C-alpha positions in Angstrom: -3.9 -15.8 -3.3 -1.3 -14.6 -5.8 -0.4 -10.9 -5.6 -0.7 -8.9 -8.9 1.4 -5.9 -9.8 0.8 -3.6 -12.7 1.5 -0.1 -13.9 -1.5 1.8 -15.1 -0.9 1.1 -18.8 -0.8 -2.6 -18.0 -4.2 -2.7 -16.4 -7.0 -4.1 -18.4 -10.3 -2.1 -18.4 -12.2 -4.7 -16.3 -9.3 -4.9 -13.8 -9.1 -1.1 -13.5 -12.8 -0.8 -13.1 -12.7 -3.5 -10.3 -9.9 -1.8 -8.5 -11.5 1.7 -8.7 -14.8 0.2 -7.5 -13.1 -1.4 -4.5 -11.5 1.9 -3.6 -14.8 3.7 -4.0 -16.7 1.1 -2.0 -14.3 1.2 0.9 -13.4 4.9 1.1 -16.3 6.8 -0.3 -19.3 4.5 0.5 -18.2 2.6 3.7 -16.1 5.3 5.3 -18.4 8.1 4.0 -15.4 10.1 2.7 -16.1 12.2 -0.3 -12.6 12.9 -1.6 -10.8 13.2 -5.0 -9.7 9.6 -5.4 -8.7 10.2 -9.0 -5.8 12.5 -8.3 -3.7 11.8 -11.4 -1.1 9.8 -9.5 -2.5 6.4 -10.7 -1.2 7.5 -14.2 2.4 8.3 -13.2 4.9 6.0 -14.8 6.4 4.9 -11.5 3.1 4.0 -9.8 2.5 0.4 -9.2 -0.9 -1.1 -8.4 -0.8 -4.1 -6.1 -3.8 -6.3 -5.4 -5.0 -9.8 -4.3 -8.1 -11.2 -5.9 -10.3 -14.3 -5.8 -10.1 -17.1 -8.4 -12.9 -15.2 -10.2 -10.8 -12.1 -10.4 -12.7 -10.0 -7.8 -10.1 -7.8 -6.0 -10.2 -8.3 -2.2 -7.1 -6.2 -1.1 -5.4 -3.3 -2.9 -2.8 -0.6 -2.5 -0.7 1.6 -4.8 3.0 2.5 -4.5 3.9 5.9 -5.6 7.5 7.1 -6.4 8.3 10.4 -4.7 10.8 12.8 -6.2 13.4 12.1 -3.5 13.3 8.3 -4.2 11.0 7.5 -1.3 8.2 5.1 -1.9 4.7 6.2 -0.8 2.1 3.5 0.0 -1.5 4.7 -0.3 -5.1 3.7 -1.0 -4.7 0.6 1.2 -8.0 -1.2 1.3 -9.6 -4.6 1.9 -13.1 -5.5 0.8 -15.5 -6.5 3.6 -15.5 -10.1 2.2 -11.7 -10.3 2.6 -11.4 -8.9 6.1 -10.0 -11.0 9.0 -8.0 -13.2 6.6 -4.6 -11.4 6.8 -5.0 -9.9 3.3 -3.9 -6.4 4.4 -0.7 -7.8 5.8 -0.2 -10.0 2.8 -0.6 -7.2 0.2 1.6 -4.8 2.3 4.3 -7.5 2.7 4.3 -7.9 -1.1 4.5 -4.2 -1.6 7.4 -3.9 0.9 9.3 -6.6 -1.0 8.8 -4.6 -4.2 10.0 -1.4 -2.5 13.0 -3.2 -1.2 15.6 -1.3 1.0 14.3 2.2 0.1 12.6 4.4 2.7 8.8 4.2 2.6 6.1 6.5 3.9 2.3 6.4 4.3 -0.5 8.3 5.9 -2.1 5.7 8.2 -5.7 6.0 9.4 -5.1 6.6 13.1 -6.9 3.4 14.3 -4.5 1.4 12.1 -1.3 2.9 13.3 -0.5 -0.1 15.5 -0.9 -2.4 12.5 1.6 -0.4 10.5 4.0 -0.3 13.5 4.0 -4.1 13.4 5.4 -3.8 9.9 8.2 -1.5 10.9 6.6 1.9 10.4 7.0 4.7 13.0 4.9 7.8 13.5 6.7 10.9 12.2 4.3 13.6 13.3 1.1 14.3 15.2 -2.3 12.9 14.4 -4.3 15.1 12.0 -7.7 15.0 10.4 -8.0 14.6 6.6 -11.5 14.4 5.0 -13.0 13.8 8.4 -10.7 10.8 9.3 -7.9 10.9 11.8 -4.5 10.0 10.2 -0.9 9.6 11.4 2.1 10.2 9.1 4.4 7.2 9.3 7.7 6.2 7.8 9.7 3.0 7.4 13.4 3.9 7.3 15.7 2.6 4.6 17.7 0.6 7.1 14.6 -1.5 8.0 12.7 -1.4 4.7 12.1 -4.6 2.7 13.8 -7.7 3.8 16.4 -7.7 6.6 20.0 -7.4 5.3 21.7 -10.7 4.7 24.3 -11.7 7.2 27.9 -10.8 6.3 29.6 -13.4 4.1 32.7 -15.1 5.3 35.5 -16.7 3.5 35.9 -16.5 -0.3 34.0 -13.9 -2.3 34.6 -11.1 0.2 
């Protein structure tokens, strides 16, 4: 599957509808979490929507990258449709997002049962577990020194 990346203004109406439906299906319906999904941050100029879809255009995995005022990237709304689970799609969409973010620090609020998954991607817990909208979460951060791809080895010889 090819990852897609778009800012809000670049999303077509059918794609936006499909992405919002995926978010609602996973968070509101499946997880029974009534929360204000449409928080205004999707519209911010620095927000990037990242997703993987089927050949027919049905999104199976999604997340959004927000730009915080201090330059930190914030990953949120990470979800995988039931039909896409067990196929490594969450890891794939997150790996693509981390490549986009590059060496900047990155934060997220992990659902507590997924903290180990995020740890495998270089995130560390930065605070105690808390409950938001009835779901236990853990604040996590991936430091700038480990964000994105590992640094290239030092060059030797000419060009230094």
